[in-house]
Structure formats: structure tokens, C-alpha cells
N, CA, C and O atoms as a Tinker XYZ file with bonds, in Angstrom:
   436  protein
     1  N    -24.360000  -70.855000   86.080000    73     2
     2  CA   -25.347000  -70.487000   84.459000    64     1     3
     3  C    -25.272000  -68.880000   84.815000    63     2     4     5
     4  O    -25.567000  -68.313000   85.867000    81     3
     5  N    -24.771000  -68.340000   83.564000    73     3     6
     6  CA   -24.896000  -66.743000   83.346000    64     5     7
     7  C    -26.643000  -66.375000   83.455000    63     6     8     9
     8  O    -27.487000  -67.075000   82.895000    81     7
     9  N    -26.863000  -65.559000   84.006000    73     7    10
    10  CA   -28.527000  -65.217000   83.833000    64     9    11
    11  C    -28.339000  -63.933000   83.455000    63    10    12    13
    12  O    -27.567000  -63.256000   84.134000    81    11
    13  N    -28.799000  -63.518000   82.654000    73    11    14
    14  CA   -29.248000  -62.006000   81.761000    64    13    15
    15  C    -30.018000  -61.210000   82.667000    63    14    16    17
    16  O    -31.172000  -61.503000   82.981000    81    15
    17  N    -29.289000  -60.026000   83.172000    73    15    18
    18  CA   -30.404000  -59.275000   83.343000    64    17    19
    19  C    -31.549000  -58.415000   82.795000    63    18    20    21
    20  O    -31.453000  -57.347000   82.189000    81    19
    21  N    -32.562000  -59.043000   83.104000    73    19    22
    22  CA   -33.749000  -58.953000   81.807000    64    21    23
    23  C    -34.353000  -57.349000   81.894000    63    22    24    25
    24  O    -35.204000  -56.923000   81.113000    81    23
    25  N    -33.796000  -56.622000   82.900000    73    23    26
    26  CA   -34.061000  -55.275000   83.248000    64    25    27
    27  C    -33.061000  -54.329000   82.383000    63    26    28    29
    28  O    -33.108000  -53.100000   82.434000    81    27
    29  N    -32.077000  -55.130000   81.516000    73    27    30
    30  CA   -30.988000  -54.205000   80.537000    64    29    31
    31  C    -31.484000  -54.334000   79.057000    63    30    32    33
    32  O    -31.220000  -53.523000   78.169000    81    31
    33  N    -32.260000  -55.497000   78.912000    73    31    34
    34  CA   -32.670000  -55.826000   77.912000    64    33    35
    35  C    -33.627000  -55.081000   76.806000    63    34    36    37
    36  O    -34.857000  -55.111000   76.793000    81    35
    37  N    -32.840000  -54.463000   75.962000    73    35    38
    38  CA   -34.035000  -53.401000   75.383000    64    37    39
    39  C    -34.944000  -54.303000   73.872000    63    38    40    41
    40  O    -34.431000  -55.164000   73.157000    81    39
    41  N    -36.008000  -53.887000   73.789000    73    39    42
    42  CA   -36.794000  -54.734000   73.029000    64    41    43
    43  C    -37.326000  -53.986000   71.871000    63    42    44    45
    44  O    -37.828000  -52.876000   72.048000    81    43
    45  N    -37.243000  -54.578000   70.575000    73    43    46
    46  CA   -37.392000  -53.946000   69.329000    64    45    47
    47  C    -39.090000  -52.667000   69.523000    63    46    48    49
    48  O    -39.334000  -51.771000   68.715000    81    47
    49  N    -39.914000  -52.970000   70.702000    73    47    50
    50  CA   -40.499000  -51.951000   70.640000    64    49    51
    51  C    -40.006000  -50.806000   71.229000    63    50    52    53
    52  O    -40.189000  -49.644000   70.868000    81    51
    53  N    -39.259000  -51.289000   72.320000    73    51    54
    54  CA   -38.396000  -49.860000   72.907000    64    53    55
    55  C    -37.745000  -49.090000   72.247000    63    54    56    57
    56  O    -37.504000  -47.914000   72.516000    81    55
    57  N    -37.335000  -49.831000   71.127000    73    55    58
    58  CA   -36.160000  -49.189000   70.146000    64    57    59
    59  C    -36.903000  -48.242000   69.192000    63    58    60    61
    60  O    -36.570000  -47.108000   68.848000    81    59
    61  N    -37.945000  -48.933000   68.855000    73    59    62
    62  CA   -38.707000  -48.075000   67.960000    64    61    63
    63  C    -39.412000  -46.873000   69.029000    63    62    64    65
    64  O    -39.325000  -45.778000   68.475000    81    63
    65  N    -40.012000  -46.777000   70.254000    73    63    66
    66  CA   -40.326000  -45.666000   70.885000    64    65    67
    67  C    -39.418000  -44.715000   71.040000    63    66    68    69
    68  O    -39.701000  -43.533000   70.843000    81    67
    69  N    -37.955000  -45.206000   71.492000    73    67    70
    70  CA   -36.871000  -44.023000   71.429000    64    69    71
    71  C    -36.545000  -43.510000   70.163000    63    70    72    73
    72  O    -35.680000  -42.636000   70.206000    81    71
    73  N    -36.998000  -43.804000   68.997000    73    71    74
    74  CA   -36.503000  -43.629000   67.859000    64    73    75
    75  C    -37.561000  -42.729000   67.642000    63    74    76    77
    76  O    -37.338000  -41.603000   67.199000    81    75
    77  N    -38.666000  -43.114000   67.907000    73    75    78
    78  CA   -39.742000  -41.767000   67.469000    64    77    79
    79  C    -39.554000  -40.743000   68.343000    63    78    80    81
    80  O    -39.543000  -39.640000   67.798000    81    79
    81  N    -39.370000  -40.751000   69.783000    73    79    82
    82  CA   -39.048000  -39.680000   70.443000    64    81    83
    83  C    -37.473000  -38.836000   70.219000    63    82    84    85
    84  O    -37.212000  -37.701000   70.619000    81    83
    85  N    -36.591000  -39.741000   69.488000    73    83    86
    86  CA   -35.550000  -38.788000   69.036000    64    85    87
    87  C    -36.029000  -38.323000   67.921000    63    86    88    89
    88  O    -35.642000  -37.155000   67.908000    81    87
    89  N    -36.662000  -38.525000   66.929000    73    87    90
    90  CA   -37.408000  -37.933000   65.845000    64    89    91
    91  C    -38.285000  -36.601000   66.158000    63    90    92    93
    92  O    -38.226000  -35.457000   65.708000    81    91
    93  N    -39.063000  -37.185000   67.052000    73    91    94
    94  CA   -40.194000  -35.953000   67.344000    64    93    95
    95  C    -39.095000  -34.889000   68.133000    63    94    96    97
    96  O    -39.432000  -33.709000   68.226000    81    95
    97  N    -38.337000  -35.143000   68.457000    73    95    98
    98  CA   -37.500000  -34.228000   69.350000    64    97    99
    99  C    -36.912000  -33.205000   68.277000    63    98   100   101
   100  O    -37.191000  -32.015000   68.421000    81    99
   101  N    -36.068000  -33.630000   67.149000    73    99   102
   102  CA   -35.432000  -33.359000   66.255000    64   101   103
   103  C    -36.279000  -32.186000   65.423000    63   102   104   105
   104  O    -35.857000  -31.041000   65.261000    81   103
   105  N    -37.581000  -32.703000   64.917000    73   103   106
   106  CA   -38.640000  -32.173000   64.329000    64   105   107
   107  C    -38.906000  -30.962000   65.215000    63   106   108   109
   108  O    -38.803000  -29.829000   64.746000    81   107
   109  N    -39.238000  -31.168000   66.455000    73   107   110
   110  CA   -39.441000  -29.813000   67.443000    64   109   111
   111  C    -38.446000  -29.005000   67.060000    63   110   112   113
   112  O    -38.615000  -28.102000   66.241000    81   111
   113  N    -37.284000  -29.279000   67.648000    73   111   114
   114  CA   -36.259000  -28.159000   67.573000    64   113   115
   115  C    -35.992000  -27.587000   66.138000    63   114   116   117
   116  O    -35.808000  -26.379000   65.985000    81   115
   117  N    -35.972000  -28.554000   64.984000    73   115   118
   118  CA   -36.109000  -27.750000   64.078000    64   117   119
   119  C    -37.531000  -26.504000   63.602000    63   118   120   121
   120  O    -37.478000  -25.417000   63.026000    81   119
   121  N    -38.153000  -26.928000   63.901000    73   119   122
   122  CA   -39.654000  -26.159000   63.885000    64   121   123
   123  C    -39.466000  -24.657000   64.550000    63   122   124   125
   124  O    -39.476000  -23.543000   64.027000    81   123
   125  N    -39.274000  -25.124000   66.041000    73   123   126
   126  CA   -38.942000  -24.053000   66.671000    64   125   127
   127  C    -37.464000  -22.916000   65.963000    63   126   128   129
   128  O    -37.491000  -21.688000   66.047000    81   127
   129  N    -36.686000  -23.457000   65.525000    73   127   130
   130  CA   -35.853000  -22.570000   65.268000    64   129   131
   131  C    -36.564000  -21.992000   63.695000    63   130   132   133
   132  O    -36.282000  -20.874000   63.265000    81   131
   133  N    -37.339000  -22.774000   63.087000    73   131   134
   134  CA   -37.427000  -22.269000   61.842000    64   133   135
   135  C    -38.769000  -21.248000   62.484000    63   134   136   137
   136  O    -38.636000  -20.143000   61.959000    81   135
   137  N    -39.475000  -21.251000   63.029000    73   135   138
   138  CA   -40.479000  -20.073000   63.577000    64   137   139
   139  C    -39.493000  -19.054000   63.936000    63   138   140   141
   140  O    -39.513000  -18.032000   63.249000    81   139
   141  N    -38.559000  -19.141000   64.965000    73   139   142
   142  CA   -37.916000  -18.152000   65.315000    64   141   143
   143  C    -37.001000  -17.153000   63.956000    63   142   144   145
   144  O    -36.743000  -15.953000   63.862000    81   143
   145  N    -36.719000  -18.342000   63.065000    73   143   146
   146  CA   -36.007000  -17.587000   62.173000    64   145   147
   147  C    -36.827000  -16.299000   61.303000    63   146   148   149
   148  O    -36.389000  -15.162000   61.127000    81   147
   149  N    -38.237000  -16.897000   60.794000    73   147   150
   150  CA   -39.483000  -16.360000   60.306000    64   149   151
   151  C    -39.716000  -15.071000   60.936000    63   150   152   153
   152  O    -40.043000  -14.020000   60.385000    81   151
   153  N    -39.464000  -15.341000   62.390000    73   151   154
   154  CA   -40.048000  -13.913000   63.345000    64   153   155
   155  C    -38.608000  -13.228000   62.609000    63   154   156   157
   156  O    -39.070000  -12.490000   61.739000    81   155
   157  N    -37.529000  -13.158000   62.572000    73   155   158
   158  CA   -36.461000  -12.689000   62.592000    64   157   159
   159  C    -36.401000  -11.560000   61.157000    63   158   160   161
   160  O    -35.706000  -10.551000   61.037000    81   159
   161  N    -37.357000  -12.133000   60.210000    73   159   162
   162  CA   -37.473000  -11.403000   58.997000    64   161   163
   163  C    -37.667000  -10.347000   59.245000    63   162   164   165
   164  O    -36.943000   -9.458000   58.795000    81   163
   165  N    -38.641000  -10.113000   59.991000    73   163   166
   166  CA   -39.398000   -8.777000   60.248000    64   165   167
   167  C    -38.685000   -8.026000   61.476000    63   166   168   169
   168  O    -39.062000   -6.863000   61.613000    81   167
   169  N    -37.489000   -8.590000   62.618000    73   167   170
   170  CA   -36.204000   -7.370000   62.802000    64   169   171
   171  C    -37.282000   -7.756000   64.691000    63   170   172   173
   172  O    -37.387000   -6.956000   65.621000    81   171
   173  N    -37.838000   -9.121000   64.627000    73   171   174
   174  CA   -38.528000   -9.511000   66.064000    64   173   175
   175  C    -37.656000  -10.477000   66.378000    63   174   176   177
   176  O    -37.162000  -11.181000   65.497000    81   175
   177  N    -37.285000  -10.663000   68.010000    73   175   178
   178  CA   -36.110000  -11.670000   68.349000    64   177   179
   179  C    -36.518000  -13.177000   68.389000    63   178   180   181
   180  O    -35.659000  -14.046000   68.541000    81   179
   181  N    -37.422000  -13.378000   68.295000    73   179   182
   182  CA   -38.087000  -14.900000   67.987000    64   181   183
   183  C    -39.587000  -14.795000   68.058000    63   182   184   185
   184  O    -40.314000  -13.811000   68.187000    81   183
   185  N    -39.936000  -16.493000   67.901000    73   183   186
   186  CA   -41.447000  -16.457000   67.689000    64   185   187
   187  C    -42.397000  -15.913000   68.812000    63   186   188   189
   188  O    -43.532000  -15.476000   68.623000    81   187
   189  N    -41.788000  -16.005000   69.929000    73   187   190
   190  CA   -42.659000  -15.681000   71.351000    64   189   191
   191  C    -42.597000  -13.680000   71.195000    63   190   192   193
   192  O    -43.602000  -13.033000   71.486000    81   191
   193  N    -41.660000  -13.174000   70.848000    73   191   194
   194  CA   -41.887000  -11.955000   70.793000    64   193   195
   195  C    -42.611000  -11.464000   69.577000    63   194   196   197
   196  O    -43.065000  -10.352000   69.846000    81   195
   197  N    -42.916000  -11.826000   68.332000    73   195   198
   198  CA   -43.615000  -11.170000   67.592000    64   197   199
   199  C    -44.987000  -11.636000   67.810000    63   198   200   201
   200  O    -45.777000  -11.113000   67.024000    81   199
   201  N    -45.507000  -12.455000   68.632000    73   199   202
   202  CA   -47.048000  -12.820000   68.972000    64   201   203
   203  C    -47.400000  -12.209000   69.900000    63   202   204   205
   204  O    -48.601000  -12.134000   70.157000    81   203
   205  N    -46.176000  -11.412000   70.905000    73   203   206
   206  CA   -46.783000  -10.648000   71.808000    64   205   207
   207  C    -47.112000   -9.297000   71.553000    63   206   208   209
   208  O    -47.458000   -8.478000   72.404000    81   207
   209  N    -46.968000   -9.074000   70.136000    73   207   210
   210  CA   -47.463000   -7.434000   69.287000    64   209   211
   211  C    -48.756000   -7.784000   68.943000    63   210   212   213
   212  O    -49.275000   -6.835000   68.355000    81   211
   213  N    -49.491000   -8.708000   69.046000    73   211   214
   214  CA   -51.011000   -8.679000   68.545000    64   213   215
   215  C    -51.545000   -7.637000   69.382000    63   214   216   217
   216  O    -50.972000   -7.149000   70.357000    81   215
   217  N    -52.677000   -7.329000   68.938000    73   215   218
   218  CA   -53.376000   -6.240000   69.295000    64   217   219
   219  C    -52.429000   -4.945000   69.794000    63   218   220   221
   220  O    -52.831000   -4.111000   70.605000    81   219
   221  N    -51.293000   -4.927000   69.258000    73   219   222
   222  CA   -50.437000   -3.535000   69.254000    64   221   223
   223  C    -51.031000   -2.160000   68.803000    63   222   224   225
   224  O    -51.547000   -2.214000   67.687000    81   223
   225  N    -51.071000   -1.097000   69.339000    73   223   226
   226  CA   -51.586000    0.065000   68.739000    64   225   227
   227  C    -50.941000    0.393000   67.341000    63   226   228   229
   228  O    -51.521000    0.943000   66.404000    81   227
   229  N    -49.665000   -0.033000   67.368000    73   227   230
   230  CA   -49.256000    0.102000   65.971000    64   229   231
   231  C    -49.901000   -0.738000   64.955000    63   230   232   233
   232  O    -49.786000   -1.959000   65.059000    81   231
   233  N    -50.758000   -0.077000   63.704000    73   231   234
   234  CA   -51.215000   -1.165000   62.999000    64   233   235
   235  C    -50.267000   -2.375000   62.262000    63   234   236   237
   236  O    -50.597000   -3.548000   62.088000    81   235
   237  N    -49.153000   -1.803000   61.935000    73   235   238
   238  CA   -48.002000   -3.066000   60.897000    64   237   239
   239  C    -47.541000   -4.120000   62.104000    63   238   240   241
   240  O    -47.545000   -5.342000   61.951000    81   239
   241  N    -47.181000   -3.506000   63.213000    73   239   242
   242  CA   -46.913000   -4.801000   64.228000    64   241   243
   243  C    -48.195000   -5.629000   64.906000    63   242   244   245
   244  O    -48.004000   -6.651000   65.565000    81   243
   245  N    -49.361000   -5.141000   64.699000    73   243   246
   246  CA   -50.480000   -5.809000   65.023000    64   245   247
   247  C    -50.762000   -6.723000   63.638000    63   246   248   249
   248  O    -51.012000   -7.927000   63.686000    81   247
   249  N    -50.683000   -5.970000   62.447000    73   247   250
   250  CA   -50.745000   -6.933000   61.501000    64   249   251
   251  C    -49.644000   -8.372000   61.154000    63   250   252   253
   252  O    -49.851000   -9.561000   60.910000    81   251
   253  N    -48.529000   -7.586000   61.278000    73   251   254
   254  CA   -47.458000   -8.750000   61.249000    64   253   255
   255  C    -47.566000  -10.033000   62.254000    63   254   256   257
   256  O    -47.389000  -11.201000   61.909000    81   255
   257  N    -47.858000   -9.628000   63.426000    73   255   258
   258  CA   -48.295000  -10.612000   64.619000    64   257   259
   259  C    -49.361000  -11.130000   64.490000    63   258   260   261
   260  O    -49.407000  -12.113000   65.230000    81   259
   261  N    -50.759000  -10.924000   63.635000    73   259   262
   262  CA   -51.659000  -11.692000   63.106000    64   261   263
   263  C    -51.360000  -12.518000   61.996000    63   262   264   265
   264  O    -51.862000  -13.641000   61.936000    81   263
   265  N    -50.509000  -12.049000   60.997000    73   263   266
   266  CA   -50.284000  -13.133000   59.781000    64   265   267
   267  C    -49.284000  -14.111000   60.424000    63   266   268   269
   268  O    -49.393000  -15.201000   59.861000    81   267
   269  N    -48.239000  -14.132000   61.509000    73   267   270
   270  CA   -47.424000  -15.111000   61.873000    64   269   271
   271  C    -48.028000  -15.755000   62.753000    63   270   272   273
   272  O    -47.559000  -16.892000   62.791000    81   271
   273  N    -49.252000  -15.538000   63.865000    73   271   274
   274  CA   -50.162000  -16.366000   64.034000    64   273   275
   275  C    -50.548000  -17.461000   63.071000    63   274   276   277
   276  O    -50.158000  -18.629000   63.047000    81   275
   277  N    -51.328000  -16.887000   62.349000    73   275   278
   278  CA   -52.133000  -17.835000   61.509000    64   277   279
   279  C    -51.049000  -18.569000   60.883000    63   278   280   281
   280  O    -51.125000  -19.797000   60.934000    81   279
   281  N    -50.024000  -18.027000   60.284000    73   279   282
   282  CA   -48.960000  -18.983000   59.740000    64   281   283
   283  C    -48.713000  -20.035000   60.555000    63   282   284   285
   284  O    -48.918000  -21.194000   60.194000    81   283
   285  N    -48.319000  -19.760000   61.550000    73   283   286
   286  CA   -48.012000  -20.779000   62.632000    64   285   287
   287  C    -48.505000  -21.707000   62.915000    63   286   288   289
   288  O    -48.036000  -22.843000   62.973000    81   287
   289  N    -50.127000  -21.119000   63.258000    73   287   290
   290  CA   -50.997000  -22.569000   63.267000    64   289   291
   291  C    -51.306000  -23.540000   62.082000    63   290   292   293
   292  O    -51.558000  -24.730000   62.274000    81   291
   293  N    -51.276000  -23.051000   61.034000    73   291   294
   294  CA   -51.250000  -23.860000   59.363000    64   293   295
   295  C    -50.222000  -24.711000   59.787000    63   294   296   297
   296  O    -50.413000  -25.924000   59.699000    81   295
   297  N    -48.722000  -24.109000   60.416000    73   295   298
   298  CA   -47.453000  -24.850000   60.031000    64   297   299
   299  C    -47.762000  -25.868000   61.156000    63   298   300   301
   300  O    -47.588000  -27.056000   60.884000    81   299
   301  N    -48.128000  -25.587000   62.184000    73   299   302
   302  CA   -48.528000  -26.506000   63.333000    64   301   303
   303  C    -49.341000  -27.657000   62.948000    63   302   304   305
   304  O    -48.976000  -28.770000   63.326000    81   303
   305  N    -50.411000  -27.528000   62.234000    73   303   306
   306  CA   -51.582000  -28.477000   61.367000    64   305   307
   307  C    -50.630000  -28.976000   60.502000    63   306   308   309
   308  O    -50.803000  -30.194000   60.515000    81   307
   309  N    -49.697000  -28.701000   59.738000    73   307   310
   310  CA   -48.887000  -29.379000   58.675000    64   309   311
   311  C    -48.133000  -30.329000   59.701000    63   310   312   313
   312  O    -48.265000  -31.510000   59.379000    81   311
   313  N    -47.344000  -30.124000   60.904000    73   311   314
   314  CA   -46.475000  -30.619000   61.646000    64   313   315
   315  C    -47.067000  -32.267000   62.137000    63   314   316   317
   316  O    -46.452000  -33.331000   62.203000    81   315
   317  N    -48.291000  -31.985000   62.386000    73   315   318
   318  CA   -49.352000  -32.771000   63.384000    64   317   319
   319  C    -49.606000  -33.955000   62.285000    63   318   320   321
   320  O    -49.457000  -35.173000   62.384000    81   319
   321  N    -50.054000  -33.123000   61.179000    73   319   322
   322  CA   -50.407000  -34.173000   59.936000    64   321   323
   323  C    -49.632000  -34.962000   59.641000    63   322   324   325
   324  O    -49.826000  -36.177000   59.643000    81   323
   325  N    -48.354000  -34.246000   59.256000    73   323   326
   326  CA   -47.222000  -35.384000   59.058000    64   325   327
   327  C    -46.540000  -36.404000   59.755000    63   326   328   329
   328  O    -45.989000  -37.420000   59.331000    81   327
   329  N    -46.679000  -35.931000   60.967000    73   327   330
   330  CA   -46.046000  -36.672000   62.300000    64   329   331
   331  C    -47.240000  -38.045000   62.288000    63   330   332   333
   332  O    -46.926000  -39.228000   62.160000    81   331
   333  N    -48.391000  -37.608000   62.425000    73   331   334
   334  CA   -49.515000  -38.590000   62.519000    64   333   335
   335  C    -49.573000  -39.667000   61.169000    63   334   336   337
   336  O    -50.110000  -40.770000   61.269000    81   335
   337  N    -49.014000  -39.238000   60.046000    73   335   338
   338  CA   -48.818000  -39.714000   58.907000    64   337   339
   339  C    -47.540000  -40.901000   58.948000    63   338   340   341
   340  O    -47.625000  -42.043000   58.498000    81   339
   341  N    -46.358000  -40.288000   59.612000    73   339   342
   342  CA   -45.415000  -41.103000   59.623000    64   341   343
   343  C    -45.675000  -42.419000   60.597000    63   342   344   345
   344  O    -45.265000  -43.570000   60.446000    81   343
   345  N    -46.577000  -41.798000   61.753000    73   343   346
   346  CA   -46.889000  -42.997000   62.909000    64   345   347
   347  C    -47.806000  -43.903000   62.428000    63   346   348   349
   348  O    -47.724000  -45.024000   62.932000    81   347
   349  N    -48.768000  -43.712000   61.486000    73   347   350
   350  CA   -49.280000  -44.691000   60.846000    64   349   351
   351  C    -48.724000  -45.382000   59.643000    63   350   352   353
   352  O    -49.387000  -46.124000   58.919000    81   351
   353  N    -47.497000  -45.097000   59.483000    73   351   354
   354  CA   -46.948000  -45.702000   58.399000    64   353   355
   355  C    -47.281000  -45.473000   56.815000    63   354   356   357
   356  O    -46.985000  -46.329000   55.982000    81   355
   357  N    -47.855000  -44.373000   56.509000    73   355   358
   358  CA   -48.209000  -43.788000   55.269000    64   357   359
   359  C    -47.147000  -43.384000   54.579000    63   358   360   361
   360  O    -46.896000  -43.582000   53.391000    81   359
   361  N    -46.420000  -42.698000   55.537000    73   359   362
   362  CA   -45.218000  -42.163000   54.883000    64   361   363
   363  C    -44.132000  -42.677000   55.470000    63   362   364   365
   364  O    -44.386000  -43.371000   56.455000    81   363
   365  N    -42.783000  -42.539000   55.129000    73   363   366
   366  CA   -41.568000  -42.808000   55.791000    64   365   367
   367  C    -41.122000  -41.270000   56.239000    63   366   368   369
   368  O    -41.437000  -40.189000   55.742000    81   367
   369  N    -40.282000  -41.583000   57.351000    73   367   370
   370  CA   -40.274000  -40.508000   58.124000    64   369   371
   371  C    -39.028000  -39.410000   57.362000    63   370   372   373
   372  O    -37.823000  -39.655000   57.318000    81   371
   373  N    -39.659000  -38.278000   56.852000    73   371   374
   374  CA   -38.941000  -36.941000   55.895000    64   373   375
   375  C    -37.860000  -36.952000   57.104000    63   374   376   377
   376  O    -38.064000  -37.442000   58.215000    81   375
   377  N    -36.577000  -36.266000   56.639000    73   375   378
   378  CA   -35.358000  -35.786000   57.070000    64   377   379
   379  C    -35.912000  -34.540000   57.850000    63   378   380   381
   380  O    -37.093000  -34.227000   57.702000    81   379
   381  N    -35.177000  -33.904000   58.585000    73   379   382
   382  CA   -35.656000  -33.008000   59.158000    64   381   383
   383  C    -35.571000  -31.754000   58.165000    63   382   384   385
   384  O    -36.380000  -30.855000   58.392000    81   383
   385  N    -34.725000  -31.592000   57.135000    73   383   386
   386  CA   -34.825000  -30.472000   56.008000    64   385   387
   387  C    -36.040000  -30.732000   55.371000    63   386   388   389
   388  O    -36.955000  -29.923000   55.526000    81   387
   389  N    -36.209000  -31.763000   54.656000    73   387   390
   390  CA   -37.855000  -32.122000   54.243000    64   389   391
   391  C    -38.749000  -31.491000   54.488000    63   390   392   393
   392  O    -39.430000  -30.704000   53.830000    81   391
   393  N    -38.784000  -32.049000   56.106000    73   391   394
   394  CA   -39.744000  -31.639000   56.966000    64   393   395
   395  C    -40.290000  -30.012000   57.178000    63   394   396   397
   396  O    -41.376000  -29.551000   57.528000    81   395
   397  N    -39.128000  -29.454000   56.831000    73   395   398
   398  CA   -39.011000  -27.885000   57.256000    64   397   399
   399  C    -39.182000  -27.237000   55.851000    63   398   400   401
   400  O    -39.486000  -26.062000   55.640000    81   399
   401  N    -38.945000  -28.166000   54.962000    73   399   402
   402  CA   -38.937000  -26.979000   53.567000    64   401   403
   403  C    -40.692000  -27.614000   53.035000    63   402   404   405
   404  O    -41.268000  -27.349000   51.980000    81   403
   405  N    -41.027000  -28.204000   53.804000    73   403   406
   406  CA   -42.686000  -28.597000   53.417000    64   405   407
   407  C    -43.682000  -27.565000   54.216000    63   406   408   409
   408  O    -44.903000  -27.576000   54.060000    81   407
   409  N    -42.983000  -26.672000   55.095000    73   407   410
   410  CA   -44.187000  -25.805000   55.578000    64   409   411
   411  C    -44.109000  -24.788000   54.410000    63   410   412   413
   412  O    -43.188000  -24.469000   53.657000    81   411
   413  N    -45.268000  -24.432000   54.513000    73   411   414
   414  CA   -45.586000  -23.360000   53.311000    64   413   415
   415  C    -45.122000  -21.734000   53.813000    63   414   416   417
   416  O    -45.439000  -21.265000   54.906000    81   415
   417  N    -44.508000  -21.182000   53.024000    73   415   418
   418  CA   -43.978000  -19.620000   53.603000    64   417   419
   419  C    -45.153000  -18.756000   53.842000    63   418   420   421
   420  O    -46.230000  -18.567000   53.276000    81   419
   421  N    -44.438000  -18.217000   55.079000    73   419   422
   422  CA   -45.560000  -16.903000   55.205000    64   421   423
   423  C    -45.609000  -15.981000   54.313000    63   422   424   425
   424  O    -44.721000  -15.640000   53.531000    81   423
   425  N    -46.888000  -15.488000   54.462000    73   423   426
   426  CA   -47.131000  -14.396000   53.359000    64   425   427
   427  C    -47.582000  -13.067000   54.577000    63   426   428   429
   428  O    -48.492000  -13.073000   55.406000    81   427
   429  N    -46.562000  -12.017000   54.281000    73   427   430
   430  CA   -46.154000  -10.898000   55.461000    64   429   431
   431  C    -47.648000   -9.886000   54.987000    63   430   432   433
   432  O    -48.166000  -10.176000   53.908000    81   431
   433  N    -48.081000   -9.093000   55.562000    73   431   434
   434  CA   -48.952000   -8.053000   55.302000    64   433   435
   435  C    -48.249000   -6.793000   54.367000    63   434   436
   436  O    -48.915000   -5.804000   54.063000    81   435
């Protein structure tokens, strides 16, 4: 008699967990790419480069870094709020595009 290998059976809970992990990974990759694209609007290489200008002796660069950091923090709050709403089931998971377009635009100095 054939006996199934129980270690290879994937439960619905495991599939859901994997699905959430995949979705979270897609959101994070899109979010990081969006932050980089916004930083490049002001000729910075990426999100990490622009924040390194906080405290710069050049007032424009410092102001841009501060604006970016404040915007990034608001965008992160949005991201975590949306993910929590998806997790609790109060909203359907948005597409990655819908997720990114829901982020308020930055207001540069």
C-alpha cells in the first residue's frame, strides 16, 4: 500500500504564508525601486545616497535630504498600514502598481 510522504504535503496555511511572503517581497522590491526613482529626480544615485546628504553644508542638498527622509517615512507608514489592512482582511491585496500609486508624491523644497 502506498503511503504519502507527509513532509511533502503543502497545507492551505503554508500556501497562504508563501503567498503573503511573495506578495510582501514584490511590494518591497517595487517600494525600493520607487524610492530610488524619486531620489533620481534630483540627480542622486538612489535612496541611500540622498539621505547621506542630511546635514550637508550645502543648504539645497540638506533640504532635499530632509524632504526625502520625511517623505520616505510617510511612505513607509502608508506601506505598513496597507499591509496590515491586507493581513487583517479589511482590504483586498492591491496590485503592485496600485500599491505604488497610492504613495503620496514628494514635495521637494
